[in-house]
N, CA, C and O atoms as a GROMACS GRO file, in nm:
protein
  552
    1MET      N    1   0.082  -0.119   0.000
    1MET     CA    2   0.000   0.000   0.000
    1MET      C    3   0.087   0.126   0.000
    1MET      O    4   0.058   0.221  -0.072
    2GLN      N    5   0.193   0.126   0.080
    2GLN     CA    6   0.279   0.243   0.089
    2GLN      C    7   0.354   0.266  -0.044
    2GLN      O    8   0.375   0.380  -0.084
    3SER      N    9   0.393   0.157  -0.110
    3SER     CA   10   0.463   0.174  -0.237
    3SER      C   11   0.369   0.226  -0.346
    3SER      O   12   0.414   0.297  -0.436
    4GLU      N   13   0.240   0.192  -0.338
    4GLU     CA   14   0.146   0.247  -0.434
    4GLU      C   15   0.125   0.397  -0.411
    4GLU      O   16   0.105   0.472  -0.506
    5ILE      N   17   0.128   0.439  -0.288
    5ILE     CA   18   0.117   0.582  -0.257
    5ILE      C   19   0.238   0.656  -0.313
    5ILE      O   20   0.224   0.765  -0.369
    6ILE      N   21   0.355   0.599  -0.297
    6ILE     CA   22   0.477   0.660  -0.351
    6ILE      C   23   0.469   0.669  -0.503
    6ILE      O   24   0.508   0.770  -0.562
    7LEU      N   25   0.418   0.563  -0.568
    7LEU     CA   26   0.400   0.567  -0.714
    7LEU      C   27   0.304   0.677  -0.755
    7LEU      O   28   0.330   0.749  -0.852
    8ASN      N   29   0.195   0.690  -0.683
    8ASN     CA   30   0.098   0.796  -0.715
    8ASN      C   31   0.159   0.934  -0.698
    8ASN      O   32   0.131   1.024  -0.778
    9ILE      N   33   0.240   0.952  -0.598
    9ILE     CA   34   0.308   1.081  -0.578
    9ILE      C   35   0.404   1.108  -0.694
    9ILE      O   36   0.409   1.220  -0.745
   10LEU      N   37   0.480   1.007  -0.735
   10LEU     CA   38   0.571   1.022  -0.849
   10LEU      C   39   0.494   1.056  -0.976
   10LEU      O   40   0.537   1.141  -1.055
   11ILE      N   41   0.380   0.991  -0.996
   11ILE     CA   42   0.298   1.017  -1.115
   11ILE      C   43   0.250   1.161  -1.116
   11ILE      O   44   0.255   1.228  -1.219
   12VAL      N   45   0.202   1.209  -1.002
   12VAL     CA   46   0.151   1.346  -0.994
   12VAL      C   47   0.263   1.448  -1.016
   12VAL      O   48   0.247   1.542  -1.094
   13ILE      N   49   0.376   1.429  -0.949
   13ILE     CA   50   0.487   1.525  -0.963
   13ILE      C   51   0.540   1.525  -1.106
   13ILE      O   52   0.558   1.632  -1.166
   14ALA      N   53   0.565   1.406  -1.162
   14ALA     CA   54   0.616   1.399  -1.299
   14ALA      C   55   0.513   1.454  -1.398
   14ALA      O   56   0.550   1.519  -1.496
   15GLY      N   57   0.385   1.428  -1.374
   15GLY     CA   58   0.279   1.479  -1.461
   15GLY      C   59   0.273   1.630  -1.461
   15GLY      O   60   0.257   1.692  -1.566
   16ILE      N   61   0.286   1.690  -1.344
   16ILE     CA   62   0.286   1.837  -1.335
   16ILE      C   63   0.406   1.895  -1.410
   16ILE      O   64   0.392   1.993  -1.483
   17ILE      N   65   0.521   1.834  -1.391
   17ILE     CA   66   0.642   1.881  -1.461
   17ILE      C   67   0.624   1.868  -1.613
   17ILE      O   68   0.661   1.959  -1.687
   18LEU      N   69   0.569   1.755  -1.658
   18LEU     CA   70   0.546   1.736  -1.802
   18LEU      C   71   0.451   1.841  -1.858
   18LEU      O   72   0.473   1.894  -1.967
   19CYS      N   73   0.344   1.871  -1.784
   19CYS     CA   74   0.249   1.973  -1.829
   19CYS      C   75   0.317   2.109  -1.842
   19CYS      O   76   0.299   2.178  -1.942
   20ILE      N   77   0.393   2.146  -1.741
   20ILE     CA   78   0.462   2.276  -1.743
   20ILE      C   79   0.560   2.283  -1.858
   20ILE      O   80   0.566   2.383  -1.930
   21GLN      N   81   0.639   2.175  -1.877
   21GLN     CA   82   0.736   2.174  -1.986
   21GLN      C   83   0.667   2.183  -2.121
   21GLN      O   84   0.713   2.256  -2.209
   22ASP      N   85   0.558   2.109  -2.139
   22ASP     CA   86   0.489   2.112  -2.268
   22ASP      C   87   0.426   2.247  -2.295
   22ASP      O   88   0.426   2.294  -2.409
   23LEU      N   89   0.371   2.310  -2.191
   23LEU     CA   90   0.310   2.442  -2.209
   23LEU      C   91   0.414   2.551  -2.234
   23LEU      O   92   0.393   2.638  -2.318
   24MET      N   93   0.524   2.546  -2.162
   24MET     CA   94   0.624   2.654  -2.170
   24MET      C   95   0.723   2.637  -2.285
   24MET      O   96   0.753   2.733  -2.356
   25ARG      N   97   0.774   2.516  -2.302
   25ARG     CA   98   0.883   2.495  -2.397
   25ARG      C   99   0.845   2.415  -2.520
   25ARG      O  100   0.922   2.407  -2.616
   26GLN      N  101   0.725   2.356  -2.518
   26GLN     CA  102   0.683   2.267  -2.625
   26GLN      C  103   0.778   2.149  -2.641
   26GLN      O  104   0.788   2.091  -2.749
   27LEU      N  105   0.846   2.115  -2.534
   27LEU     CA  106   0.943   2.006  -2.534
   27LEU      C  107   0.950   1.952  -2.392
   27LEU      O  108   0.957   2.029  -2.297
   28VAL      N  109   0.949   1.820  -2.377
   28VAL     CA  110   0.957   1.760  -2.244
   28VAL      C  111   1.088   1.687  -2.230
   28VAL      O  112   1.145   1.638  -2.327
   29SER      N  113   1.136   1.680  -2.106
   29SER     CA  114   1.263   1.612  -2.083
   29SER      C  115   1.241   1.461  -2.081
   29SER      O  116   1.140   1.412  -2.032
   30LEU      N  117   1.338   1.390  -2.135
   30LEU     CA  118   1.330   1.245  -2.143
   30LEU      C  119   1.326   1.182  -2.004
   30LEU      O  120   1.254   1.084  -1.982
   31SER      N  121   1.403   1.236  -1.911
   31SER     CA  122   1.406   1.178  -1.776
   31SER      C  123   1.269   1.188  -1.708
   31SER      O  124   1.225   1.091  -1.646
   32THR      N  125   1.203   1.302  -1.718
   32THR     CA  126   1.070   1.317  -1.659
   32THR      C  127   0.970   1.226  -1.728
   32THR      O  128   0.885   1.166  -1.662
   33LEU      N  129   0.979   1.216  -1.859
   33LEU     CA  130   0.890   1.129  -1.934
   33LEU      C  131   0.908   0.984  -1.892
   33LEU      O  132   0.810   0.911  -1.877
   34LEU      N  133   1.033   0.941  -1.874
   34LEU     CA  134   1.059   0.803  -1.832
   34LEU      C  135   1.012   0.777  -1.690
   34LEU      O  136   0.959   0.670  -1.661
   35ILE      N  137   1.032   0.873  -1.600
   35ILE     CA  138   0.983   0.857  -1.462
   35ILE      C  139   0.832   0.842  -1.463
   35ILE      O  140   0.778   0.754  -1.395
   36PHE      N  141   0.763   0.927  -1.538
   36PHE     CA  142   0.618   0.919  -1.547
   36PHE      C  143   0.575   0.784  -1.603
   36PHE      O  144   0.489   0.718  -1.545
   37ALA      N  145   0.634   0.743  -1.715
   37ALA     CA  146   0.595   0.618  -1.780
   37ALA      C  147   0.623   0.498  -1.690
   37ALA      O  148   0.539   0.409  -1.678
   38PHE      N  149   0.739   0.495  -1.628
   38PHE     CA  150   0.775   0.383  -1.540
   38PHE      C  151   0.681   0.376  -1.421
   38PHE      O  152   0.638   0.267  -1.382
   39SER      N  153   0.648   0.490  -1.363
   39SER     CA  154   0.558   0.494  -1.248
   39SER      C  155   0.419   0.444  -1.285
   39SER      O  156   0.358   0.367  -1.210
   40CYS      N  157   0.369   0.488  -1.400
   40CYS     CA  158   0.236   0.443  -1.444
   40CYS      C  159   0.237   0.293  -1.475
   40CYS      O  160   0.145   0.221  -1.435
   41CYS      N  161   0.338   0.248  -1.545
   41CYS     CA  162   0.345   0.106  -1.581
   41CYS      C  163   0.362   0.018  -1.458
   41CYS      O  164   0.321  -0.098  -1.459
   42SER      N  165   0.422   0.070  -1.353
   42SER     CA  166   0.439  -0.006  -1.229
   42SER      C  167   0.306  -0.032  -1.159
   42SER      O  168   0.298  -0.120  -1.074
   43LYS      N  169   0.203   0.044  -1.194
   43LYS     CA  170   0.070   0.021  -1.138
   43LYS      C  171   0.018  -0.118  -1.176
   43LYS      O  172  -0.072  -0.171  -1.111
   44PHE      N  173   0.076  -0.175  -1.282
   44PHE     CA  174   0.039  -0.309  -1.326
   44PHE      C  175   0.060  -0.411  -1.213
   44PHE      O  176  -0.018  -0.506  -1.200
   45PHE      N  177   0.162  -0.391  -1.133
   45PHE     CA  178   0.193  -0.485  -1.025
   45PHE      C  179   0.094  -0.475  -0.909
   45PHE      O  180   0.096  -0.559  -0.819
   46PHE      N  181   0.008  -0.374  -0.911
   46PHE     CA  182  -0.093  -0.357  -0.806
   46PHE      C  183  -0.231  -0.395  -0.859
   46PHE      O  184  -0.332  -0.359  -0.798
   47GLY      N  185  -0.236  -0.467  -0.970
   47GLY     CA  186  -0.362  -0.516  -1.022
   47GLY      C  187  -0.429  -0.430  -1.126
   47GLY      O  188  -0.541  -0.460  -1.167
   48HIS      N  189  -0.365  -0.324  -1.168
   48HIS     CA  190  -0.424  -0.239  -1.272
   48HIS      C  191  -0.395  -0.302  -1.408
   48HIS      O  192  -0.280  -0.319  -1.447
   49ILE      N  193  -0.502  -0.335  -1.478
   49ILE     CA  194  -0.488  -0.396  -1.610
   49ILE      C  195  -0.494  -0.284  -1.714
   49ILE      O  196  -0.588  -0.204  -1.713
   50PRO      N  197  -0.396  -0.278  -1.802
   50PRO     CA  198  -0.394  -0.167  -1.900
   50PRO      C  199  -0.507  -0.176  -2.001
   50PRO      O  200  -0.553  -0.285  -2.036
   51CYS      N  201  -0.550  -0.059  -2.047
   51CYS     CA  202  -0.654  -0.047  -2.149
   51CYS      C  203  -0.592   0.031  -2.264
   51CYS      O  204  -0.568   0.152  -2.253
   52TYR      N  205  -0.565  -0.035  -2.374
   52TYR     CA  206  -0.494   0.028  -2.485
   52TYR      C  207  -0.585   0.094  -2.587
   52TYR      O  208  -0.538   0.138  -2.692
   53GLY      N  209  -0.715   0.103  -2.558
   53GLY     CA  210  -0.809   0.167  -2.651
   53GLY      C  211  -0.769   0.309  -2.688
   53GLY      O  212  -0.762   0.341  -2.807
   54PRO      N  213  -0.743   0.396  -2.590
   54PRO     CA  214  -0.705   0.534  -2.624
   54PRO      C  215  -0.577   0.542  -2.708
   54PRO      O  216  -0.568   0.625  -2.799
   55LEU      N  217  -0.480   0.458  -2.678
   55LEU     CA  218  -0.354   0.459  -2.754
   55LEU      C  219  -0.380   0.418  -2.898
   55LEU      O  220  -0.327   0.479  -2.991
   56MET      N  221  -0.459   0.314  -2.918
   56MET     CA  222  -0.489   0.269  -3.054
   56MET      C  223  -0.563   0.376  -3.133
   56MET      O  224  -0.536   0.396  -3.252
   57ILE      N  225  -0.655   0.446  -3.069
   57ILE     CA  226  -0.728   0.553  -3.138
   57ILE      C  227  -0.634   0.668  -3.173
   57ILE      O  228  -0.644   0.726  -3.282
   58MET      N  229  -0.541   0.701  -3.082
   58MET     CA  230  -0.442   0.806  -3.113
   58MET      C  231  -0.354   0.766  -3.230
   58MET      O  232  -0.324   0.848  -3.317
   59VAL      N  233  -0.312   0.640  -3.234
   59VAL     CA  234  -0.229   0.592  -3.344
   59VAL      C  235  -0.306   0.600  -3.475
   59VAL      O  236  -0.250   0.641  -3.577
   60ILE      N  237  -0.432   0.560  -3.474
   60ILE     CA  238  -0.514   0.568  -3.597
   60ILE      C  239  -0.530   0.713  -3.642
   60ILE      O  240  -0.517   0.742  -3.761
   61ILE      N  241  -0.558   0.804  -3.548
   61ILE     CA  242  -0.569   0.946  -3.583
   61ILE      C  243  -0.436   0.997  -3.638
   61ILE      O  244  -0.434   1.073  -3.735
   62GLY      N  245  -0.326   0.955  -3.577
   62GLY     CA  246  -0.194   0.996  -3.624
   62GLY      C  247  -0.165   0.948  -3.765
   62GLY      O  248  -0.110   1.022  -3.847
   63ILE      N  249  -0.201   0.824  -3.794
   63ILE     CA  250  -0.179   0.768  -3.929
   63ILE      C  251  -0.266   0.842  -4.031
   63ILE      O  252  -0.217   0.878  -4.138
   64ILE      N  253  -0.392   0.862  -3.999
   64ILE     CA  254  -0.481   0.934  -4.092
   64ILE      C  255  -0.430   1.076  -4.116
   64ILE      O  256  -0.429   1.123  -4.230
   65SER      N  257  -0.388   1.143  -4.010
   65SER     CA  258  -0.336   1.279  -4.023
   65SER      C  259  -0.210   1.282  -4.109
   65SER      O  260  -0.190   1.374  -4.189
   66HIS      N  261  -0.126   1.182  -4.093
   66HIS     CA  262  -0.002   1.177  -4.170
   66HIS      C  263  -0.029   1.163  -4.319
   66HIS      O  264   0.037   1.226  -4.402
   67PHE      N  265  -0.127   1.080  -4.353
   67PHE     CA  266  -0.156   1.058  -4.495
   67PHE      C  267  -0.243   1.166  -4.556
   67PHE      O  268  -0.232   1.193  -4.676
   68THR      N  269  -0.329   1.230  -4.478
   68THR     CA  270  -0.418   1.331  -4.536
   68THR      C  271  -0.359   1.471  -4.530
   68THR      O  272  -0.376   1.549  -4.625
   69GLN      N  273  -0.291   1.506  -4.419
   69GLN     CA  274  -0.239   1.641  -4.404
   69GLN      C  275  -0.087   1.648  -4.417
   69GLN      O  276  -0.030   1.757  -4.415
   70LYS      N  277  -0.023   1.534  -4.431
   70LYS     CA  278   0.123   1.527  -4.447
   70LYS      C  279   0.199   1.589  -4.329
   70LYS      O  280   0.306   1.647  -4.346
   71ARG      N  281   0.140   1.576  -4.208
   71ARG     CA  282   0.210   1.624  -4.088
   71ARG      C  283   0.169   1.537  -3.970
   71ARG      O  284   0.071   1.464  -3.975
   72MET      N  285   0.247   1.547  -3.864
   72MET     CA  286   0.221   1.468  -3.745
   72MET      C  287   0.110   1.533  -3.662
   72MET      O  288   0.110   1.654  -3.640
   73ALA      N  289   0.016   1.452  -3.617
   73ALA     CA  290  -0.092   1.502  -3.532
   73ALA      C  291  -0.047   1.511  -3.387
   73ALA      O  292  -0.089   1.601  -3.314
   74PHE      N  293   0.038   1.418  -3.346
   74PHE     CA  294   0.085   1.411  -3.208
   74PHE      C  295   0.236   1.394  -3.206
   74PHE      O  296   0.295   1.342  -3.301
   75GLY      N  297   0.297   1.438  -3.097
   75GLY     CA  298   0.439   1.418  -3.080
   75GLY      C  299   0.467   1.284  -3.012
   75GLY      O  300   0.375   1.220  -2.961
   76PHE      N  301   0.592   1.244  -3.012
   76PHE     CA  302   0.631   1.117  -2.951
   76PHE      C  303   0.592   1.112  -2.804
   76PHE      O  304   0.545   1.009  -2.756
   77ALA      N  305   0.612   1.221  -2.732
   77ALA     CA  306   0.580   1.224  -2.589
   77ALA      C  307   0.429   1.205  -2.566
   77ALA      O  308   0.390   1.146  -2.465
   78ASP      N  309   0.346   1.254  -2.656
   78ASP     CA  310   0.201   1.235  -2.643
   78ASP      C  311   0.166   1.086  -2.647
   78ASP      O  312   0.081   1.039  -2.571
   79TYR      N  313   0.233   1.013  -2.736
   79TYR     CA  314   0.209   0.868  -2.745
   79TYR      C  315   0.258   0.796  -2.619
   79TYR      O  316   0.191   0.706  -2.568
   80VAL      N  317   0.374   0.836  -2.570
   80VAL     CA  318   0.429   0.772  -2.449
   80VAL      C  319   0.339   0.798  -2.330
   80VAL      O  320   0.311   0.707  -2.252
   81VAL      N  321   0.294   0.922  -2.315
   81VAL     CA  322   0.206   0.956  -2.202
   81VAL      C  323   0.074   0.880  -2.214
   81VAL      O  324   0.023   0.832  -2.113
   82THR      N  325   0.019   0.869  -2.333
   82THR     CA  326  -0.106   0.795  -2.351
   82THR      C  327  -0.086   0.646  -2.320
   82THR      O  328  -0.173   0.584  -2.259
   83PHE      N  329   0.027   0.591  -2.361
   83PHE     CA  330   0.057   0.452  -2.327
   83PHE      C  331   0.065   0.435  -2.175
   83PHE      O  332   0.008   0.341  -2.120
   84ALA      N  333   0.134   0.526  -2.108
   84ALA     CA  334   0.150   0.516  -1.964
   84ALA      C  335   0.015   0.532  -1.893
   84ALA      O  336  -0.012   0.462  -1.794
   85VAL      N  337  -0.067   0.621  -1.942
   85VAL     CA  338  -0.198   0.646  -1.881
   85VAL      C  339  -0.289   0.524  -1.898
   85VAL      O  340  -0.386   0.508  -1.823
   86SER      N  341  -0.259   0.439  -1.995
   86SER     CA  342  -0.337   0.317  -2.016
   86SER      C  343  -0.338   0.228  -1.891
   86SER      O  344  -0.428   0.147  -1.874
   87PHE      N  345  -0.239   0.244  -1.805
   87PHE     CA  346  -0.232   0.166  -1.682
   87PHE      C  347  -0.310   0.231  -1.568
   87PHE      O  348  -0.324   0.172  -1.461
   88ILE      N  349  -0.361   0.351  -1.590
   88ILE     CA  350  -0.434   0.423  -1.486
   88ILE      C  351  -0.584   0.426  -1.516
   88ILE      O  352  -0.665   0.402  -1.427
   89VAL      N  353  -0.619   0.454  -1.640
   89VAL     CA  354  -0.760   0.464  -1.679
   89VAL      C  355  -0.817   0.323  -1.691
   89VAL      O  356  -0.760   0.238  -1.759
   90SER      N  357  -0.929   0.299  -1.625
   90SER     CA  358  -0.989   0.166  -1.627
   90SER      C  359  -1.057   0.138  -1.760
   90SER      O  360  -1.093   0.230  -1.834
   91PHE      N  361  -1.073   0.012  -1.790
   91PHE     CA  362  -1.134  -0.030  -1.915
   91PHE      C  363  -1.276   0.023  -1.928
   91PHE      O  364  -1.320   0.056  -2.038
   92GLU      N  365  -1.348   0.030  -1.818
   92GLU     CA  366  -1.486   0.076  -1.821
   92GLU      C  367  -1.499   0.225  -1.852
   92GLU      O  368  -1.604   0.270  -1.896
   93ASN      N  369  -1.392   0.301  -1.828
   93ASN     CA  370  -1.400   0.447  -1.841
   93ASN      C  371  -1.314   0.505  -1.953
   93ASN      O  372  -1.298   0.627  -1.960
   94TRP      N  373  -1.260   0.422  -2.040
   94TRP     CA  374  -1.170   0.477  -2.141
   94TRP      C  375  -1.241   0.567  -2.240
   94TRP      O  376  -1.181   0.661  -2.292
   95TYR      N  377  -1.367   0.541  -2.268
   95TYR     CA  378  -1.441   0.628  -2.361
   95TYR      C  379  -1.465   0.766  -2.299
   95TYR      O  380  -1.464   0.866  -2.371
   96ILE      N  381  -1.487   0.772  -2.168
   96ILE     CA  382  -1.501   0.901  -2.099
   96ILE      C  383  -1.370   0.977  -2.106
   96ILE      O  384  -1.367   1.097  -2.130
   97PHE      N  385  -1.260   0.905  -2.085
   97PHE     CA  386  -1.127   0.964  -2.096
   97PHE      C  387  -1.108   1.026  -2.235
   97PHE      O  388  -1.058   1.138  -2.246
   98LEU      N  389  -1.146   0.953  -2.340
   98LEU     CA  390  -1.128   1.003  -2.476
   98LEU      C  391  -1.212   1.127  -2.504
   98LEU      O  392  -1.167   1.221  -2.569
   99ILE      N  393  -1.335   1.127  -2.454
   99ILE     CA  394  -1.422   1.244  -2.474
   99ILE      C  395  -1.362   1.366  -2.404
   99ILE      O  396  -1.355   1.474  -2.463
  100LEU      N  397  -1.319   1.348  -2.279
  100LEU     CA  398  -1.257   1.459  -2.206
  100LEU      C  399  -1.128   1.504  -2.273
  100LEU      O  400  -1.102   1.624  -2.285
  101CYS      N  401  -1.050   1.409  -2.317
  101CYS     CA  402  -0.922   1.440  -2.382
  101CYS      C  403  -0.946   1.523  -2.510
  101CYS      O  404  -0.876   1.621  -2.534
  102GLY      N  405  -1.042   1.482  -2.589
  102GLY     CA  406  -1.074   1.558  -2.710
  102GLY      C  407  -1.124   1.698  -2.677
  102GLY      O  408  -1.086   1.795  -2.742
  103GLY      N  409  -1.211   1.707  -2.577
  103GLY     CA  410  -1.263   1.838  -2.536
  103GLY      C  411  -1.155   1.931  -2.485
  103GLY      O  412  -1.148   2.047  -2.525
  104PHE      N  413  -1.070   1.879  -2.396
  104PHE     CA  414  -0.961   1.963  -2.344
  104PHE      C  415  -0.859   1.994  -2.452
  104PHE      O  416  -0.800   2.102  -2.453
  105GLY      N  417  -0.837   1.900  -2.544
  105GLY     CA  418  -0.744   1.925  -2.654
  105GLY      C  419  -0.795   2.036  -2.745
  105GLY      O  420  -0.717   2.122  -2.788
  106MET      N  421  -0.926   2.035  -2.774
  106MET     CA  422  -0.983   2.142  -2.858
  106MET      C  423  -0.979   2.275  -2.785
  106MET      O  424  -0.951   2.378  -2.846
  107LEU      N  425  -1.007   2.274  -2.655
  107LEU     CA  426  -1.002   2.397  -2.576
  107LEU      C  427  -0.860   2.454  -2.574
  107LEU      O  428  -0.840   2.574  -2.592
  108THR      N  429  -0.764   2.367  -2.553
  108THR     CA  430  -0.623   2.410  -2.554
  108THR      C  431  -0.585   2.465  -2.691
  108THR      O  432  -0.517   2.568  -2.700
  109GLY      N  433  -0.629   2.396  -2.797
  109GLY     CA  434  -0.600   2.443  -2.933
  109GLY      C  435  -0.662   2.578  -2.961
  109GLY      O  436  -0.600   2.663  -3.025
  110PHE      N  437  -0.784   2.599  -2.914
  110PHE     CA  438  -0.852   2.727  -2.934
  110PHE      C  439  -0.777   2.840  -2.863
  110PHE      O  440  -0.758   2.947  -2.920
  111VAL      N  441  -0.734   2.815  -2.739
  111VAL     CA  442  -0.660   2.916  -2.663
  111VAL      C  443  -0.526   2.944  -2.728
  111VAL      O  444  -0.485   3.060  -2.740
  112ARG      N  445  -0.456   2.839  -2.769
  112ARG     CA  446  -0.323   2.857  -2.830
  112ARG      C  447  -0.333   2.926  -2.966
  112ARG      O  448  -0.244   3.003  -3.002
  113LYS      N  449  -0.438   2.899  -3.043
  113LYS     CA  450  -0.454   2.964  -3.173
  113LYS      C  451  -0.470   3.115  -3.158
  113LYS      O  452  -0.428   3.192  -3.244
  114SER      N  453  -0.532   3.156  -3.048
  114SER     CA  454  -0.548   3.300  -3.025
  114SER      C  455  -0.414   3.366  -2.995
  114SER      O  456  -0.401   3.488  -3.007
  115HIS      N  457  -0.314   3.287  -2.956
  115HIS     CA  458  -0.178   3.339  -2.933
  115HIS      C  459  -0.090   3.320  -3.056
  115HIS      O  460   0.031   3.347  -3.053
  116ARG      N  461  -0.151   3.274  -3.164
  116ARG     CA  462  -0.083   3.258  -3.293
  116ARG      C  463   0.039   3.167  -3.284
  116ARG      O  464   0.147   3.203  -3.331
  117THR      N  465   0.022   3.052  -3.225
  117THR     CA  466   0.129   2.954  -3.219
  117THR      C  467   0.084   2.826  -3.288
  117THR      O  468  -0.034   2.791  -3.282
  118GLU      N  469   0.175   2.757  -3.351
  118GLU     CA  470   0.144   2.634  -3.422
  118GLU      C  471   0.134   2.514  -3.328
  118GLU      O  472   0.052   2.425  -3.348
  119HIS      N  473   0.218   2.513  -3.226
  119HIS     CA  474   0.223   2.398  -3.135
  119HIS      C  475   0.105   2.401  -3.038
  119HIS      O  476   0.080   2.501  -2.971
  120ILE      N  477   0.034   2.291  -3.033
  120ILE     CA  478  -0.075   2.276  -2.936
  120ILE      C  479  -0.032   2.170  -2.836
  120ILE      O  480  -0.024   2.053  -2.871
  121PRO      N  481  -0.004   2.208  -2.712
  121PRO     CA  482   0.039   2.110  -2.612
  121PRO      C  483  -0.076   2.016  -2.576
  121PRO      O  484  -0.182   2.060  -2.530
  122PHE      N  485  -0.056   1.887  -2.597
  122PHE     CA  486  -0.162   1.791  -2.574
  122PHE      C  487  -0.144   1.714  -2.443
  122PHE      O  488  -0.240   1.656  -2.392
  123ILE      N  489  -0.024   1.715  -2.388
  123ILE     CA  490   0.001   1.644  -2.262
  123ILE      C  491  -0.087   1.698  -2.149
  123ILE      O  492  -0.141   1.618  -2.073
  124PRO      N  493  -0.103   1.830  -2.135
  124PRO     CA  494  -0.194   1.877  -2.029
  124PRO      C  495  -0.337   1.824  -2.047
  124PRO      O  496  -0.404   1.792  -1.949
  125ALA      N  497  -0.385   1.816  -2.170
  125ALA     CA  498  -0.520   1.764  -2.196
  125ALA      C  499  -0.529   1.617  -2.157
  125ALA      O  500  -0.628   1.574  -2.098
  126ILE      N  501  -0.427   1.540  -2.191
  126ILE     CA  502  -0.425   1.397  -2.157
  126ILE      C  503  -0.425   1.379  -2.005
  126ILE      O  504  -0.502   1.298  -1.952
  127LEU      N  505  -0.340   1.453  -1.937
  127LEU     CA  506  -0.327   1.433  -1.793
  127LEU      C  507  -0.446   1.489  -1.716
  127LEU      O  508  -0.486   1.431  -1.615
  128LEU      N  509  -0.504   1.599  -1.760
  128LEU     CA  510  -0.623   1.652  -1.695
  128LEU      C  511  -0.740   1.555  -1.714
  128LEU      O  512  -0.820   1.534  -1.622
  129SER      N  513  -0.752   1.498  -1.832
  129SER     CA  514  -0.857   1.399  -1.858
  129SER      C  515  -0.837   1.276  -1.772
  129SER      O  516  -0.934   1.219  -1.722
  130THR      N  517  -0.714   1.234  -1.756
  130THR     CA  518  -0.685   1.119  -1.670
  130THR      C  519  -0.723   1.147  -1.527
  130THR      O  520  -0.785   1.064  -1.461
  131LEU      N  521  -0.686   1.265  -1.479
  131LEU     CA  522  -0.717   1.302  -1.342
  131LEU      C  523  -0.867   1.305  -1.317
  131LEU      O  524  -0.914   1.247  -1.220
  132LEU      N  525  -0.942   1.371  -1.404
  132LEU     CA  526  -1.086   1.379  -1.388
  132LEU      C  527  -1.154   1.243  -1.400
  132LEU      O  528  -1.244   1.211  -1.322
  133THR      N  529  -1.112   1.163  -1.497
  133THR     CA  530  -1.170   1.031  -1.514
  133THR      C  531  -1.146   0.944  -1.392
  133THR      O  532  -1.235   0.872  -1.347
  134THR      N  533  -1.025   0.951  -1.339
  134THR     CA  534  -0.990   0.868  -1.223
  134THR      C  535  -1.061   0.916  -1.097
  134THR      O  536  -1.112   0.834  -1.020
  135LEU      N  537  -1.065   1.045  -1.075
  135LEU     CA  538  -1.127   1.096  -0.954
  135LEU      C  539  -1.280   1.083  -0.954
  135LEU      O  540  -1.339   1.048  -0.852
  136ILE      N  541  -1.341   1.111  -1.068
  136ILE     CA  542  -1.488   1.112  -1.073
  136ILE      C  543  -1.545   0.971  -1.094
  136ILE      O  544  -1.643   0.934  -1.030
  137PHE      N  545  -1.484   0.894  -1.185
  137PHE     CA  546  -1.542   0.766  -1.221
  137PHE      C  547  -1.467   0.646  -1.165
  137PHE      O  548  -1.507   0.532  -1.186
  138GLY      N  549  -1.358   0.674  -1.095
  138GLY     CA  550  -1.284   0.568  -1.024
  138GLY      C  551  -1.205   0.484  -1.113
  138GLY      O  552  -1.137   0.391  -1.067
   0.00000   0.00000   0.00000
């Protein structure tokens, strides 16, 4: 139980750092990304079964975007964070996670477009959706 609390603390701290880095620099550090991913994946040892639905949908959107718009829809860190979050979001709630993620992603994109920037940070949308899905729907 105590080790799961430590993992949750690591996930929260690394998640906050990733959000700040993505918002400020549009680039996240590899060490923080690895700490976050390792901490999330370690939840597997406490009985959390991963749900890869959101990751598969992101990959499909990325492939379609690559062929239709000739550009990347998501960055590498977005895929890693979504993979890691697969160990936190339950199978029963992954569709709620996706709806929230899309909504927060569009909101972030709308705010960033008003600042005339091309980069839309998606990690904050992913992590905020994870937090809300986990807290509200368990």
